[in-house]
KENUDO-995095 format. One record per atom (N, C-alpha, C, O): residue number from 1; residue in one letter; atom name; x, y, z. Coordinates in pm, 1 decimal, padded with zeros to 6 digits. Each point is the difference from the previous one (the first is absolute). Layout:
// KENUDO-995095
@k:NUM, r:A, a:CA, c1:X, c2:Y, c3:Z;
...
//
This chain:
// KENUDO-995095
@k:1, r:M, a:N, c1:-01024.2, c2:16862.9, c3:04622.1;
@k:1, r:M, a:CA, c1:-00129.0, c2:-00063.8, c3:00005.9;
@k:1, r:M, a:C, c1:00018.6, c2:-00141.6, c3:00056.3;
@k:1, r:M, a:O, c1:00089.4, c2:-00071.3, c3:-00045.8;
@k:2, r:P, a:N, c1:-00167.7, c2:00029.5, c3:00140.0;
@k:2, r:P, a:CA, c1:00015.0, c2:-00133.3, c3:00059.2;
@k:2, r:P, a:C, c1:-00023.1, c2:-00110.9, c3:-00102.1;
@k:2, r:P, a:O, c1:-00075.2, c2:00015.5, c3:-00096.3;
@k:3, r:S, a:N, c1:00141.1, c2:-00125.6, c3:00120.2;
@k:3, r:S, a:CA, c1:-00017.9, c2:-00114.6, c3:-00087.9;
@k:3, r:S, a:C, c1:-00033.2, c2:-00123.6, c3:00083.1;
@k:3, r:S, a:O, c1:00031.1, c2:-00007.3, c3:00118.8;
@k:4, r:I, a:N, c1:-00093.5, c2:-00087.0, c3:-00182.4;
@k:4, r:I, a:CA, c1:-00033.7, c2:-00125.7, c3:00065.6;
@k:4, r:I, a:C, c1:00082.2, c2:-00109.0, c3:-00067.5;
@k:4, r:I, a:O, c1:-00005.4, c2:-00017.0, c3:-00121.8;
@k:5, r:V, a:N, c1:00081.2, c2:-00056.0, c3:00201.9;
@k:5, r:V, a:CA, c1:00085.9, c2:-00105.9, c3:-00051.9;
@k:5, r:V, a:C, c1:-00051.7, c2:-00132.5, c3:00053.4;
@k:5, r:V, a:O, c1:-00024.7, c2:-00015.2, c3:00119.7;
@k:6, r:G, a:N, c1:00008.7, c2:-00080.4, c3:-00210.5;
@k:6, r:G, a:CA, c1:-00050.5, c2:-00131.6, c3:00038.8;
@k:6, r:G, a:C, c1:00110.7, c2:-00089.3, c3:00053.4;
@k:6, r:G, a:O, c1:00108.3, c2:00048.2, c3:00033.4;
@k:7, r:P, a:N, c1:-00134.9, c2:-00178.0, c3:-00025.1;
@k:7, r:P, a:CA, c1:00098.4, c2:-00095.8, c3:00050.2;
@k:7, r:P, a:C, c1:00126.7, c2:-00000.9, c3:-00087.3;
@k:7, r:P, a:O, c1:-00007.4, c2:00003.1, c3:-00122.8;
@k:8, r:I, a:N, c1:00122.5, c2:-00007.5, c3:00188.9;
@k:8, r:I, a:CA, c1:00128.7, c2:00003.6, c3:-00070.8;
@k:8, r:I, a:C, c1:00091.8, c2:-00105.3, c3:00060.3;
@k:8, r:I, a:O, c1:00002.7, c2:-00019.5, c3:00121.5;
@k:9, r:K, a:N, c1:00072.8, c2:-00048.5, c3:-00208.4;
@k:9, r:K, a:CA, c1:00102.2, c2:-00093.8, c3:00045.6;
@k:9, r:K, a:C, c1:00128.9, c2:00032.6, c3:-00073.8;
@k:9, r:K, a:O, c1:00006.4, c2:-00008.7, c3:-00122.7;
@k:10, r:I, a:N, c1:00096.4, c2:00046.2, c3:00198.4;
@k:10, r:I, a:CA, c1:00130.5, c2:00029.3, c3:-00058.4;
@k:10, r:I, a:C, c1:00095.4, c2:-00108.5, c3:00047.5;
@k:10, r:I, a:O, c1:00025.2, c2:-00013.0, c3:00119.8;
@k:11, r:N, a:N, c1:00028.1, c2:-00064.9, c3:-00213.7;
@k:11, r:N, a:CA, c1:00090.3, c2:-00108.8, c3:00036.7;
@k:11, r:N, a:C, c1:00140.9, c2:00049.3, c3:00028.2;
@k:11, r:N, a:O, c1:00062.8, c2:-00044.2, c3:00096.2;
@k:12, r:S, a:N, c1:-00012.4, c2:00134.4, c3:-00178.0;
@k:12, r:S, a:CA, c1:00133.1, c2:00055.0, c3:00024.7;
@k:12, r:S, a:C, c1:00016.3, c2:00131.6, c3:-00073.9;
@k:12, r:S, a:O, c1:-00064.8, c2:00025.6, c3:-00101.5;
@k:13, r:V, a:N, c1:00152.4, c2:00056.0, c3:00155.0;
@k:13, r:V, a:CA, c1:00033.3, c2:00127.4, c3:-00062.5;
@k:13, r:V, a:C, c1:00151.2, c2:00009.5, c3:-00002.8;
@k:13, r:V, a:O, c1:00064.7, c2:-00005.4, c3:00104.6;
@k:14, r:G, a:N, c1:-00008.5, c2:00019.2, c3:-00222.5;
@k:14, r:G, a:CA, c1:00145.0, c2:00012.8, c3:-00013.6;
@k:14, r:G, a:C, c1:00037.4, c2:00142.9, c3:-00031.6;
@k:14, r:G, a:O, c1:00051.4, c2:00027.6, c3:-00108.4;
@k:15, r:G, a:N, c1:-00075.8, c2:00063.4, c3:00200.0;
@k:15, r:G, a:CA, c1:00027.2, c2:00141.3, c3:-00023.2;
@k:15, r:G, a:C, c1:-00118.3, c2:00066.7, c3:-00065.9;
@k:15, r:G, a:O, c1:-00087.6, c2:-00066.8, c3:-00054.8;
@k:16, r:G, a:N, c1:00085.1, c2:00196.8, c3:00060.2;
@k:16, r:G, a:CA, c1:-00108.8, c2:00073.6, c3:-00061.8;
@k:16, r:G, a:C, c1:-00097.3, c2:00053.9, c3:00102.3;
@k:16, r:G, a:O, c1:00022.0, c2:-00011.0, c3:00120.6;
@k:17, r:V, a:N, c1:-00130.3, c2:00069.6, c3:-00169.9;
@k:17, r:V, a:CA, c1:-00098.4, c2:00063.4, c3:00086.2;
@k:17, r:V, a:C, c1:-00136.4, c2:-00058.7, c3:-00028.6;
@k:17, r:V, a:O, c1:-00039.2, c2:-00014.0, c3:-00115.8;
@k:18, r:I, a:N, c1:-00032.9, c2:-00020.3, c3:00220.3;
@k:18, r:I, a:CA, c1:-00138.1, c2:-00043.5, c3:-00014.1;
@k:18, r:I, a:C, c1:-00086.5, c2:00106.0, c3:00066.0;
@k:18, r:I, a:O, c1:00018.2, c2:00031.6, c3:00117.5;
@k:19, r:N, a:N, c1:-00111.4, c2:00022.8, c3:-00192.7;
@k:19, r:N, a:CA, c1:-00084.7, c2:00106.6, c3:00051.4;
@k:19, r:N, a:C, c1:-00145.3, c2:-00033.5, c3:-00025.1;
@k:19, r:N, a:O, c1:-00038.0, c2:-00033.7, c3:-00112.1;
@k:20, r:F, a:N, c1:-00043.4, c2:00042.7, c3:00215.7;
@k:20, r:F, a:CA, c1:-00143.4, c2:-00018.7, c3:-00012.4;
@k:20, r:F, a:C, c1:-00068.0, c2:00127.8, c3:00045.8;
@k:20, r:F, a:O, c1:00027.2, c2:00048.8, c3:00109.7;
@k:21, r:G, a:N, c1:-00113.5, c2:00004.8, c3:-00190.8;
@k:21, r:G, a:CA, c1:-00071.9, c2:00120.2, c3:00039.4;
@k:21, r:G, a:C, c1:00073.2, c2:00125.8, c3:-00041.3;
@k:21, r:G, a:O, c1:00079.1, c2:00000.1, c3:-00094.3;
@k:22, r:D, a:N, c1:-00106.9, c2:00106.7, c3:00166.4;
@k:22, r:D, a:CA, c1:00053.1, c2:00131.1, c3:-00034.5;
@k:22, r:D, a:C, c1:00144.0, c2:00015.0, c3:00049.2;
@k:22, r:D, a:O, c1:00037.6, c2:-00052.0, c3:00105.0;
@k:23, r:A, a:N, c1:00040.9, c2:00123.9, c3:-00183.4;
@k:23, r:A, a:CA, c1:00137.6, c2:00028.5, c3:00039.5;
@k:23, r:A, a:C, c1:00040.3, c2:00133.8, c3:-00058.3;
@k:23, r:A, a:O, c1:-00018.2, c2:00024.3, c3:-00119.3;
@k:24, r:F, a:N, c1:00072.7, c2:00062.0, c3:00202.5;
@k:24, r:F, a:CA, c1:00046.8, c2:00129.5, c3:-00047.1;
@k:24, r:F, a:C, c1:00141.8, c2:-00010.5, c3:-00051.5;
@k:24, r:F, a:O, c1:00033.1, c2:00056.3, c3:-00104.4;
@k:25, r:Y, a:N, c1:00052.0, c2:-00129.1, c3:00178.1;
@k:25, r:Y, a:CA, c1:00141.5, c2:-00006.1, c3:-00035.6;
@k:25, r:Y, a:C, c1:00055.6, c2:-00136.7, c3:00041.0;
@k:25, r:Y, a:O, c1:-00007.9, c2:-00036.7, c3:00117.2;
@k:26, r:L, a:N, c1:00063.0, c2:-00037.6, c3:-00210.5;
@k:26, r:L, a:CA, c1:00062.9, c2:-00128.1, c3:00029.4;
@k:26, r:L, a:C, c1:00149.6, c2:00013.5, c3:-00018.6;
@k:26, r:L, a:O, c1:00045.7, c2:00048.2, c3:-00103.6;
@k:27, r:S, a:N, c1:00029.7, c2:-00089.3, c3:00201.1;
@k:27, r:S, a:CA, c1:00144.8, c2:00012.4, c3:-00007.5;
@k:27, r:S, a:C, c1:00065.8, c2:-00124.1, c3:00058.8;
@k:27, r:S, a:O, c1:00027.5, c2:-00004.2, c3:00119.9;
@k:28, r:P, a:N, c1:-00001.8, c2:-00097.2, c3:-00203.0;
@k:28, r:P, a:CA, c1:00067.3, c2:-00119.0, c3:00052.4;
@k:28, r:P, a:C, c1:00144.0, c2:00032.1, c3:00037.7;
@k:28, r:P, a:O, c1:00066.8, c2:00076.6, c3:-00069.5;
@k:29, r:K, a:N, c1:-00019.5, c2:-00133.6, c3:00177.3;
@k:29, r:K, a:CA, c1:00133.6, c2:00029.7, c3:00048.7;
@k:29, r:K, a:C, c1:00078.9, c2:-00128.9, c3:00020.6;
@k:29, r:K, a:O, c1:-00052.3, c2:-00097.9, c3:00053.2;
@k:30, r:S, a:N, c1:00176.6, c2:00098.5, c3:-00095.2;
@k:30, r:S, a:CA, c1:00089.2, c2:-00112.2, c3:00027.1;
@k:30, r:S, a:C, c1:00144.1, c2:00046.0, c3:-00015.0;
@k:30, r:S, a:O, c1:00028.2, c2:00096.2, c3:-00071.4;
@k:31, r:T, a:N, c1:00061.8, c2:-00164.5, c3:00138.3;
@k:31, r:T, a:CA, c1:00142.6, c2:00027.0, c3:-00014.6;
@k:31, r:T, a:C, c1:00073.3, c2:-00131.8, c3:-00012.9;
@k:31, r:T, a:O, c1:-00049.2, c2:-00104.3, c3:00043.1;
@k:32, r:S, a:N, c1:00165.1, c2:00109.7, c3:-00101.5;
@k:32, r:S, a:CA, c1:00084.9, c2:-00119.2, c3:-00009.9;
@k:32, r:S, a:C, c1:00144.4, c2:00042.7, c3:-00012.5;
@k:32, r:S, a:O, c1:00028.7, c2:00114.8, c3:-00033.9;
@k:33, r:K, a:N, c1:00061.4, c2:-00205.7, c3:00060.9;
@k:33, r:K, a:CA, c1:00142.4, c2:00027.7, c3:-00010.2;
@k:33, r:K, a:C, c1:00066.8, c2:-00116.4, c3:-00071.1;
@k:33, r:K, a:O, c1:-00027.0, c2:-00116.3, c3:00029.9;
@k:34, r:T, a:N, c1:00113.8, c2:00148.4, c3:-00123.2;
@k:34, r:T, a:CA, c1:00069.9, c2:-00102.1, c3:-00076.4;
@k:34, r:T, a:C, c1:00150.1, c2:00021.6, c3:00009.9;
@k:34, r:T, a:O, c1:00049.2, c2:00110.6, c3:-00022.2;
@k:35, r:N, a:N, c1:00023.2, c2:-00216.4, c3:00055.4;
@k:35, r:N, a:CA, c1:00145.5, c2:00003.6, c3:00000.5;
@k:35, r:N, a:C, c1:00049.5, c2:-00076.7, c3:-00121.2;
@k:35, r:N, a:O, c1:-00035.1, c2:-00116.5, c3:-00019.0;
@k:36, r:A, a:N, c1:00117.0, c2:00181.8, c3:-00063.6;
@k:36, r:A, a:CA, c1:00050.7, c2:-00066.1, c3:-00120.1;
@k:36, r:A, a:C, c1:00139.2, c2:00050.7, c3:-00031.8;
@k:36, r:A, a:O, c1:00030.5, c2:00117.3, c3:00021.3;
@k:37, r:G, a:N, c1:00053.2, c2:-00205.0, c3:-00071.7;
@k:37, r:G, a:CA, c1:00135.9, c2:00037.0, c3:-00038.0;
@k:37, r:G, a:C, c1:00004.3, c2:00066.6, c3:-00136.2;
@k:37, r:G, a:O, c1:-00102.4, c2:00013.2, c3:-00067.1;
@k:38, r:S, a:N, c1:00219.8, c2:00028.1, c3:00027.0;
@k:38, r:S, a:CA, c1:00013.4, c2:00072.0, c3:-00126.7;
@k:38, r:S, a:C, c1:-00033.2, c2:-00091.6, c3:-00117.4;
@k:38, r:S, a:O, c1:00046.9, c2:-00113.6, c3:-00006.8;
@k:39, r:G, a:N, c1:-00127.9, c2:00164.2, c3:-00084.6;
@k:39, r:G, a:CA, c1:-00036.6, c2:-00074.8, c3:-00119.9;
@k:39, r:G, a:C, c1:-00104.3, c2:-00107.7, c3:00020.9;
@k:39, r:G, a:O, c1:-00029.2, c2:-00074.4, c3:-00093.6;
@k:40, r:S, a:N, c1:-00028.8, c2:00062.8, c3:00213.5;
@k:40, r:S, a:CA, c1:-00091.6, c2:-00111.7, c3:00024.6;
@k:40, r:S, a:C, c1:-00143.8, c2:00028.6, c3:-00041.7;
@k:40, r:S, a:O, c1:-00076.4, c2:-00094.3, c3:-00020.9;
@k:41, r:L, a:N, c1:00037.2, c2:00218.9, c3:00008.1;
@k:41, r:L, a:CA, c1:-00138.4, c2:00031.8, c3:-00035.7;
@k:41, r:L, a:C, c1:-00013.0, c2:00047.6, c3:-00144.4;
@k:41, r:L, a:O, c1:-00097.6, c2:00066.9, c3:-00033.9;
@k:42, r:N, a:N, c1:00192.7, c2:-00099.8, c3:-00050.5;
@k:42, r:N, a:CA, c1:-00009.0, c2:00036.8, c3:-00141.0;
@k:42, r:N, a:C, c1:-00101.5, c2:-00088.7, c3:-00070.6;
@k:42, r:N, a:O, c1:-00006.0, c2:-00120.3, c3:00025.4;
@k:43, r:T, a:N, c1:-00073.3, c2:00178.8, c3:-00113.5;
@k:43, r:T, a:CA, c1:-00094.4, c2:-00077.5, c3:-00078.9;
@k:43, r:T, a:C, c1:00015.6, c2:00038.0, c3:-00146.2;
@k:43, r:T, a:O, c1:00038.5, c2:00112.4, c3:-00032.0;
@k:44, r:G, a:N, c1:-00067.9, c2:-00204.2, c3:-00054.1;
@k:44, r:G, a:CA, c1:00008.7, c2:00027.7, c3:-00143.0;
@k:44, r:G, a:C, c1:00069.8, c2:-00112.9, c3:-00073.2;
@k:44, r:G, a:O, c1:00033.0, c2:-00103.3, c3:00058.2;
@k:45, r:D, a:N, c1:-00011.2, c2:00124.8, c3:-00186.2;
@k:45, r:D, a:CA, c1:00065.7, c2:-00100.8, c3:-00084.0;
@k:45, r:D, a:C, c1:00148.3, c2:00031.6, c3:-00013.5;
@k:45, r:D, a:O, c1:00039.2, c2:00116.3, c3:-00009.7;
@k:46, r:F, a:N, c1:00041.3, c2:-00219.2, c3:00009.4;
@k:46, r:F, a:CA, c1:00144.5, c2:00010.0, c3:-00025.8;
@k:46, r:F, a:C, c1:00071.0, c2:00093.3, c3:00097.4;
@k:46, r:F, a:O, c1:00071.2, c2:00090.9, c3:-00042.7;
@k:47, r:I, a:N, c1:-00089.4, c2:-00112.1, c3:00172.5;
@k:47, r:I, a:CA, c1:00065.3, c2:00082.0, c3:00102.1;
@k:47, r:I, a:C, c1:00136.7, c2:-00059.5, c3:00029.7;
@k:47, r:I, a:O, c1:00014.2, c2:-00120.8, c3:00019.1;
@k:48, r:N, a:N, c1:00086.2, c2:00208.0, c3:-00015.5;
@k:48, r:N, a:CA, c1:00135.2, c2:-00041.5, c3:00032.6;
@k:48, r:N, a:C, c1:00051.6, c2:00092.7, c3:00108.7;
@k:48, r:N, a:O, c1:00025.4, c2:00117.6, c3:-00026.1;
@k:49, r:T, a:N, c1:-00009.5, c2:-00168.9, c3:00147.7;
@k:49, r:T, a:CA, c1:00052.1, c2:00081.7, c3:00109.4;
@k:49, r:T, a:C, c1:00133.7, c2:-00055.3, c3:00042.9;
@k:49, r:T, a:O, c1:00016.7, c2:-00120.9, c3:00015.9;
@k:50, r:N, a:N, c1:00077.7, c2:00209.7, c3:00002.6;
@k:50, r:N, a:CA, c1:00134.2, c2:-00037.6, c3:00044.7;
@k:50, r:N, a:C, c1:00025.4, c2:00064.7, c3:00135.0;
@k:50, r:N, a:O, c1:00030.6, c2:00118.9, c3:00007.9;
@k:51, r:N, a:N, c1:-00043.2, c2:-00197.6, c3:00098.1;
@k:51, r:N, a:CA, c1:00019.4, c2:00050.0, c3:00135.8;
@k:51, r:N, a:C, c1:00121.4, c2:-00068.6, c3:00059.7;
@k:51, r:N, a:O, c1:00006.5, c2:-00122.7, c3:00007.1;
@k:52, r:G, a:N, c1:00088.7, c2:00202.6, c3:00035.4;
@k:52, r:G, a:CA, c1:00119.2, c2:-00057.8, c3:00062.0;
@k:52, r:G, a:C, c1:-00033.8, c2:-00067.2, c3:00131.5;
@k:52, r:G, a:O, c1:00013.8, c2:-00121.6, c3:00013.4;
@k:53, r:F, a:N, c1:-00057.6, c2:00199.3, c3:00083.0;
@k:53, r:F, a:CA, c1:-00036.6, c2:-00051.8, c3:00130.7;
@k:53, r:F, a:C, c1:-00125.1, c2:00072.5, c3:00045.4;
@k:53, r:F, a:O, c1:-00002.8, c2:00123.1, c3:00001.4;
@k:54, r:S, a:N, c1:-00100.8, c2:-00197.0, c3:00035.9;
@k:54, r:S, a:CA, c1:-00125.4, c2:00060.3, c3:00042.9;
@k:54, r:S, a:C, c1:-00036.7, c2:-00052.8, c3:00137.5;
@k:54, r:S, a:O, c1:-00002.1, c2:-00120.9, c3:00022.7;
@k:55, r:S, a:N, c1:-00026.5, c2:00211.6, c3:00068.0;
@k:55, r:S, a:CA, c1:-00037.9, c2:-00039.5, c3:00135.0;
@k:55, r:S, a:C, c1:-00122.1, c2:00081.4, c3:00042.1;
@k:55, r:S, a:O, c1:00000.2, c2:00122.7, c3:-00010.4;
@k:56, r:T, a:N, c1:-00103.2, c2:-00190.1, c3:00057.4;
@k:56, r:T, a:CA, c1:-00121.0, c2:00066.4, c3:00045.9;
@k:56, r:T, a:C, c1:-00016.0, c2:-00021.1, c3:00149.7;
@k:56, r:T, a:O, c1:00007.2, c2:-00113.0, c3:00048.4;
@k:57, r:N, a:N, c1:-00028.7, c2:00221.0, c3:00024.3;
@k:57, r:N, a:CA, c1:-00019.0, c2:-00007.6, c3:00143.8;
@k:57, r:N, a:C, c1:-00149.7, c2:00005.0, c3:00030.3;
@k:57, r:N, a:O, c1:-00059.6, c2:00107.5, c3:-00006.2;
@k:58, r:P, a:N, c1:-00002.5, c2:-00221.2, c3:00038.7;
@k:58, r:P, a:CA, c1:-00144.9, c2:-00001.6, c3:00024.9;
@k:58, r:P, a:C, c1:-00039.4, c2:00043.1, c3:00141.1;
@k:58, r:P, a:O, c1:-00119.0, c2:00005.8, c3:00031.0;
@k:59, r:F, a:N, c1:00215.7, c2:00024.3, c3:00054.8;
@k:59, r:F, a:CA, c1:-00031.6, c2:00036.2, c3:00138.3;
@k:59, r:F, a:C, c1:-00034.6, c2:00148.7, c3:00009.2;
@k:59, r:F, a:O, c1:00071.4, c2:00084.6, c3:-00053.8;
@k:60, r:D, a:N, c1:-00180.0, c2:-00054.5, c3:00121.5;
@k:60, r:D, a:CA, c1:-00050.6, c2:00137.2, c3:00009.1;
@k:60, r:D, a:C, c1:-00008.3, c2:00040.9, c3:00146.8;
@k:60, r:D, a:O, c1:-00090.8, c2:-00043.6, c3:00070.8;
@k:61, r:P, a:N, c1:00183.7, c2:00126.3, c3:-00024.0;
@k:61, r:P, a:CA, c1:00001.4, c2:00034.4, c3:00142.5;
@k:61, r:P, a:C, c1:-00113.9, c2:00091.8, c3:00044.8;
@k:61, r:P, a:O, c1:-00035.3, c2:-00001.4, c3:00117.9;
@k:62, r:D, a:N, c1:-00023.9, c2:00082.1, c3:-00208.7;
@k:62, r:D, a:CA, c1:-00104.8, c2:00092.1, c3:00043.6;
@k:62, r:D, a:C, c1:-00140.0, c2:-00062.1, c3:-00002.7;
@k:62, r:D, a:O, c1:-00095.7, c2:00066.9, c3:00039.0;
@k:63, r:V, a:N, c1:00080.4, c2:-00188.6, c3:-00082.1;
@k:63, r:V, a:CA, c1:-00121.8, c2:-00081.2, c3:00001.4;
@k:63, r:V, a:C, c1:-00115.2, c2:00061.9, c3:-00079.8;
@k:63, r:V, a:O, c1:-00048.3, c2:-00062.8, c3:-00094.2;
@k:64, r:N, a:N, c1:00003.2, c2:00182.7, c3:00128.4;
@k:64, r:N, a:CA, c1:-00114.3, c2:00062.2, c3:-00067.5;
@k:64, r:N, a:C, c1:00048.2, c2:00094.0, c3:-00110.8;
@k:64, r:N, a:O, c1:00071.6, c2:00096.5, c3:00026.5;
@k:65, r:D, a:N, c1:-00111.1, c2:-00125.3, c3:-00149.9;
@k:65, r:D, a:CA, c1:00040.9, c2:00083.8, c3:-00110.5;
@k:65, r:D, a:C, c1:-00114.1, c2:00089.0, c3:-00049.9;
@k:65, r:D, a:O, c1:00017.3, c2:00121.3, c3:-00012.6;
@k:66, r:Q, a:N, c1:-00130.6, c2:-00178.9, c3:-00015.0;
@k:66, r:Q, a:CA, c1:-00113.8, c2:00073.9, c3:-00052.8;
@k:66, r:Q, a:C, c1:-00125.9, c2:-00052.3, c3:00067.8;
@k:66, r:Q, a:O, c1:-00057.4, c2:-00100.5, c3:-00042.0;
@k:67, r:N, a:N, c1:00016.0, c2:00169.0, c3:00145.7;
@k:67, r:N, a:CA, c1:-00114.5, c2:-00046.0, c3:00079.4;
@k:67, r:N, a:C, c1:-00132.5, c2:00034.2, c3:-00068.0;
@k:67, r:N, a:O, c1:-00015.3, c2:00106.7, c3:-00059.4;
@k:68, r:V, a:N, c1:-00079.3, c2:-00198.7, c3:00069.3;
@k:68, r:V, a:CA, c1:-00135.1, c2:00023.2, c3:-00048.5;
@k:68, r:V, a:C, c1:-00089.8, c2:-00000.2, c3:00122.3;
@k:68, r:V, a:O, c1:-00015.3, c2:-00101.7, c3:00067.7;
@k:69, r:A, a:N, c1:-00044.0, c2:00217.5, c3:-00040.4;
@k:69, r:A, a:CA, c1:-00083.6, c2:00010.1, c3:00118.6;
@k:69, r:A, a:C, c1:-00120.5, c2:00089.4, c3:-00029.1;
@k:69, r:A, a:O, c1:00009.8, c2:00095.9, c3:-00076.6;
@k:70, r:G, a:N, c1:-00119.9, c2:-00127.3, c3:00136.8;
@k:70, r:G, a:CA, c1:-00118.7, c2:00082.6, c3:-00011.5;
@k:70, r:G, a:C, c1:-00055.7, c2:00008.2, c3:-00141.3;
@k:70, r:G, a:O, c1:00018.3, c2:-00091.3, c3:-00080.5;
@k:71, r:N, a:N, c1:-00085.2, c2:00199.3, c3:00051.8;
@k:71, r:N, a:CA, c1:-00062.4, c2:00020.2, c3:-00130.0;
@k:71, r:N, a:C, c1:00067.4, c2:00110.1, c3:-00079.8;
@k:71, r:N, a:O, c1:-00061.0, c2:00055.2, c3:-00091.6;
@k:72, r:A, a:N, c1:00182.4, c2:-00022.4, c3:00123.1;
@k:72, r:A, a:CA, c1:00068.7, c2:00109.4, c3:-00068.8;
@k:72, r:A, a:C, c1:00058.7, c2:-00045.0, c3:-00130.9;
@k:72, r:A, a:O, c1:00061.4, c2:00079.7, c3:-00070.9;
//
């Protein structure tokens, strides 16, 4: 069913979906890549990690890992 939307002012959007009117299917899409060494993404209380030698290679030769295209 059609809707009527009045004046709108959006100052900023930090992620998420803004929808006005009718919508059958909303599917927000995003991708990200994180490079981290061993034991670096642990969360919680009283964490004890013992790492002898940790090396992270942040270089990615294939460039595209997970493409977001179209409405699929």
